[in-house]
KOLLOZA-920679 format. One record per residue (C-alpha): x, y, z; residue in three letters. Coordinates in steps of 0.1 Angstrom, whole numbers, plus 5000, padded with zeros to 4 digits. Each point is the difference from the previous one (the first is absolute). Last residue first. Layout:
N
XYZALA;...
//
This chain:
189
417953993923CYS;502149744983LYS;499049704979LEU;502149704988LEU;501949895031GLY;497049855016THR;497249994975PHE;498649665010ILE;500250045037HIS;501849745023VAL;503350024982PRO;502049674997ALA;502349925029GLN;503750024992GLY;502049814975ARG;501250284978TYR;502449874973ARG;497249844981LYS;500749674983LEU;499949994962GLY;503049784992LYS;502050314989ARG;499350165033VAL;501249705019LYS;503249974978ASP;500750375006GLY;499649955038VAL;502649724999GLU;502450204977ALA;499650305023SER;500849785030ARG;503149854984ARG;501450344991THR;499350145034GLN;501749695016ARG;503150064978ALA;500050375010ARG;500049915037SER;502749744996LEU;502150254981ARG;499650285026TRP;500849755028THR;503249904981GLU;500950374994ILE;500050095037ASP;497250245012ILE;500550345017LEU;502450154975ARG;500150395000LEU;503750025009THR;500849774971ALA;499150284975ASP;499549894964GLU;498650264976HIS;497649914972VAL;498750254974ILE;497349854980TRP;499750084963GLN;501449664988SER;497349845023SER;497350114976PRO;497650245016ARG;496949885018LEU;497050244995ILE;498450155030ALA;496650174997HIS;499150345016ARG;496450105004LYS;498650324985GLY;497049804987SER;499950154964ASP;503650124997PRO;501549675012ASP;503350095017LYS;503049804991ILE;502549865025TRP;503149834987LYS;501249715021LEU;503449845006ARG;501950334999ASN;502049945032TRP;501249675016VAL;502050015033ARG;501649665007ARG;501249915035GLY;498049675004VAL;497250185018TYR;500150274974ILE;498849754975GLU;496450045012ASN;498149694987ASN;499149835033LEU;499250345016ILE;497450094974GLY;500650174966SER;502849904976GLY;497850064970ARG;500449654985ARG;499849845035PRO;496750175009ASP;499350045037GLY;500549705023HIS;500350175034ILE;498050334995ALA;497649794980SER;499349785031PRO;498850305019CYS;501450115034TRP;497950235021VAL;500050375011LYS;498350214973ALA;499149724976ARG;496850194990ARG;500350374996ALA;501150265026THR;503749954997ARG;502250195025ASN;503349874987TRP;500949825032SER;498449674990SER;501750034966GLY;501549665001PRO;498249805027SER;500650035038LEU;500249655016VAL;496949935020GLN;500949635005ARG;496649914986ARG;500650244971ASN;503449854993LEU;498449655001GLU;497150114977ALA;502550154975ALA;502249695001MET;497049774994TRP;498950204970ARG;503650014987PRO;500049625000SER;502349805022TYR;502449764982GLY;503250015020GLU;501550244973VAL;497150235008TYR;500449985037TRP;503750074998ARG;499450304976PHE;497450145024LEU;502249965030GLN;502950194983ARG;497650284992ILE;498750015036VAL;503550025014LYS;500850284976ALA;496950195013GLU;501349995035PRO;503650084989ALA;499450314979TYR;502749994973ILE;501250344991LYS;499250224970GLY;497650235019ASP;498249715016ARG;500049674980ASP;498349685010GLY;496950064979TYR;501050224971CYS;498750354994LYS;500450174966GLY;502750224987GLY;503149984978THR;502549875026LYS;503650054988ASP;501849744980GLY;501950254979ARG;498149884969ARG;496750035019ALA;500850375010GLN;500750094964THR;496849834988GLU;498150195027LEU;501450334986ALA;499249904965THR;496449905008TYR;499450325019THR;501350204971ARG;497849814975GLU;497050045023SER;500650385002VAL;500250034963MET;
//
């Protein structure tokens, strides 16, 4: 009953165009935070110019730019550095900076449904159909122009097709150095 009431309240907020929770890089209390907005614009420029998310993360780390969540008092890995996945994310789920529609002034709510696995206790996200999403346009949130957004999305589509072809042809996605020990990655203490 509590979850249903919470969902209904959040749905009402989303339909009004209000913020429904979550932290977003470049946004501080509903207002654009200029230093982070500058980084977001740079990331989109780099991506459209052909740089990889791995290179961008390394470059931001080299420049000592604070990463998303660097002020969230994390104690686990990735506490203070940029990771490529924070930049490229998952296009279908709308995660990652390059997929966050808020940067083109579009708030999307209800994209995912979270279900808790009773055995493991972990939550799993399931993508809802786009007909169930609540989308609110707000030009005051726009950091990226539509043309840059389209170019970025087009490059992502091309890249996923290229990687998909390589996987179908039997090539491994990971091209790093092979493990030194025979059971590396298979056994844990």
